[in-house]
C-alpha positions as CSV (number, residue, x, y, z in Angstrom):
1,M,29.3,1.5,-1.8
2,P,30.0,0.1,-4.6
3,R,28.3,-0.6,-7.9
4,T,28.3,-1.7,-11.7
5,L,29.7,0.9,-13.9
6,S,29.3,1.0,-18.2
7,S,32.8,1.9,-19.7
8,A,31.6,4.9,-19.7
9,L,31.6,5.6,-16.7
10,I,34.6,3.2,-15.5
11,L,36.7,5.5,-17.7
12,S,35.1,9.1,-16.5
13,K,35.9,7.4,-12.7
14,N,39.5,6.3,-13.2
15,T,40.8,9.3,-14.8
16,I,42.9,11.4,-12.5
17,N,42.6,15.0,-13.8
18,S,38.7,15.1,-14.5
19,I,36.8,17.6,-14.8
20,N,33.8,14.8,-13.9
21,S,32.3,15.4,-10.9
22,W,30.2,13.0,-8.9
23,A,27.4,13.8,-7.2
24,F,24.9,11.6,-4.6
25,L,20.4,11.4,-5.6
26,V,18.3,11.2,-2.7
27,N,14.9,9.3,-2.9
28,I,13.0,9.9,0.3
29,K,10.0,8.1,0.1
30,Y,7.4,8.2,2.9
31,R,4.1,6.8,3.5
32,T,1.0,9.6,3.6
33,A,-1.3,7.3,4.2
34,L,-2.2,3.9,5.8
35,P,-3.9,0.8,4.6
36,P,-5.8,-0.1,3.1
37,S,-5.7,3.3,0.8
38,E,-1.6,3.1,1.4
39,T,-0.2,6.4,-0.3
40,F,3.7,7.2,-0.4
41,A,4.9,10.6,-1.7
42,N,8.6,11.4,-2.6
43,L,11.2,13.9,-2.4
44,Y,14.2,13.9,-4.7
45,F,17.4,16.2,-3.7
46,T,20.9,16.2,-4.9
47,N,23.9,17.7,-3.1
48,Y,25.0,18.9,-6.7
49,D,24.6,22.3,-7.0
50,R,22.5,21.9,-10.6
51,V,18.9,20.1,-11.8
52,I,19.9,16.4,-12.3
53,I,17.6,13.7,-13.9
54,F,17.7,10.8,-13.8
55,N,15.1,8.0,-14.3
56,S,12.8,10.5,-15.2
57,Q,12.9,12.7,-12.3
58,T,14.2,15.6,-11.7
59,F,16.7,16.1,-8.1
60,I,16.8,19.4,-7.2
61,P,20.0,20.8,-5.8
62,Y,19.7,20.5,-1.5
63,P,21.9,21.2,0.9
64,V,22.5,17.1,1.7
65,S,25.2,15.2,3.4
66,V,25.7,11.3,3.0
67,G,27.6,10.4,6.2
68,E,29.5,7.6,6.4
69,L,28.6,4.2,6.5
70,S,29.0,2.6,9.4
71,E,28.3,-1.7,10.7
72,N,29.1,-4.1,13.2
73,S,32.6,-6.4,14.0
74,T,30.9,-8.5,11.9
75,G,29.6,-6.5,8.7
76,E,25.9,-7.4,9.3
77,T,24.1,-3.7,10.4
78,T,24.9,-1.2,8.0
79,R,23.9,2.2,9.0
80,F,24.7,5.8,8.5
81,Q,23.2,9.5,8.5
82,L,21.5,11.5,5.9
83,G,21.6,15.5,6.6
84,I,19.6,17.9,4.8
85,G,19.5,20.8,5.1
86,N,15.6,22.7,6.9
87,I,15.2,25.6,4.3
88,G,12.5,28.0,5.1
89,N,11.5,25.1,7.3
90,A,10.0,23.3,4.9
91,I,11.3,19.3,5.9
92,T,10.4,20.0,10.0
93,D,7.0,20.4,7.7
94,I,6.9,17.6,6.4
95,L,8.6,16.0,9.6
96,N,5.6,17.1,11.2
97,L,3.4,16.1,9.1
98,Y,3.9,12.2,8.1
99,W,6.6,11.3,10.8
100,L,5.5,13.3,14.4
101,N,2.2,12.9,14.1
102,I,2.5,9.0,12.3
103,A,2.0,5.8,15.1
104,D,4.5,3.9,12.4
105,P,6.6,5.9,10.2
106,L,7.4,3.7,6.8
107,W,10.3,5.8,5.3
108,F,12.8,4.7,2.7
109,V,16.2,6.3,1.3
110,N,17.4,4.8,-2.3
111,V,20.3,6.8,-3.4
112,W,22.6,6.6,-6.0
113,L,26.7,7.5,-7.2
114,V,25.8,9.6,-10.2
115,D,28.7,11.1,-12.7
116,T,27.2,14.6,-13.3
117,S,27.6,15.0,-17.0
118,Q,26.6,11.6,-17.8
119,P,24.1,10.8,-15.1
120,V,22.1,9.0,-17.7
121,E,24.9,6.4,-17.6
122,T,24.7,5.0,-13.9
123,S,21.8,2.4,-14.3
124,V,18.5,3.1,-11.7
125,A,19.0,-0.5,-10.0
126,S,22.2,0.0,-9.0
127,N,21.2,2.0,-6.1
128,E,20.7,1.3,-2.1
129,S,17.9,1.4,-0.5
130,Y,17.9,1.8,3.0
131,T,14.3,2.3,6.4
132,V,14.5,5.3,8.2
133,V,14.5,4.7,11.8
134,S,15.2,7.6,13.7
135,V,15.1,11.6,12.8
136,T,16.3,14.6,15.0
137,T,16.3,17.9,14.1
138,T,17.3,21.1,14.7
139,L,16.5,24.9,13.0
140,L,18.1,24.8,10.0
141,A,18.6,20.9,9.6
142,A,16.8,17.5,10.2
143,N,19.9,14.4,10.1
144,L,17.8,10.8,9.2
145,D,19.5,8.1,10.8
146,C,19.1,5.1,8.5
147,I,19.6,1.2,7.7
148,W,20.4,-0.6,5.1
149,V,17.8,-2.8,2.9
150,G,19.6,-4.0,0.2
151,V,21.0,-3.6,-2.6
152,G,19.6,-2.3,-6.3
153,Y,18.9,-5.7,-8.6
154,E,22.1,-4.7,-10.5
155,K,24.0,-5.8,-7.9
156,R,25.9,-8.7,-8.2
157,L,26.6,-9.0,-4.3
158,P,25.4,-6.8,-1.6
159,G,27.9,-4.7,-1.1
160,R,28.3,-6.0,3.0
161,R,26.4,-8.8,4.2
162,Y,28.9,-11.2,3.6
163,T,27.3,-13.6,6.9
164,K,25.5,-16.6,7.7
165,L,22.9,-15.4,8.6
166,S,22.2,-13.9,5.2
167,G,22.6,-16.8,2.9
168,Y,26.5,-17.1,2.9
169,E,27.5,-20.5,4.5
170,H,31.4,-21.2,3.4
171,I,32.6,-18.0,4.2
172,P,36.8,-19.0,4.8
173,R,37.7,-17.4,7.9
174,I,41.2,-16.8,9.2
175,I,40.5,-18.3,13.2
176,R,43.7,-17.8,15.1
């Protein structure tokens, strides 16, 4: 996930033997009521072992695994899986209420990659946004299958969708 990094983050990222660790911050936003009184709820998780405060939100340590990004040969659709541990059936309870019983569930996932020693250096607008398209659960975890929606406002260009359909008409191609 390419990012616009500040000079302090670039220094931290490029240090070979850095004591700083990097973590994913995951915000899951799901619809709790249908229009016209549409409301949303948020879950804030991190795969780090301590609480991280970012953008005035508290991201709690939770067993979250961010899967590999995948795309087709033309780079048009980016997918990834987000695995979330099911501690005390918390995740399956939310899924039963707001995924299984709703005809048109609407869930979004925002992901940030931050330096845990200086999370405020990461811009709030440097997130990657996804829409959840399917969910599978076991007794131990829930896996959210997500499709890439876009990038935060600070990205100069999209990270992957360099296609004619995305507005890039004059992409140089190697024709063999």
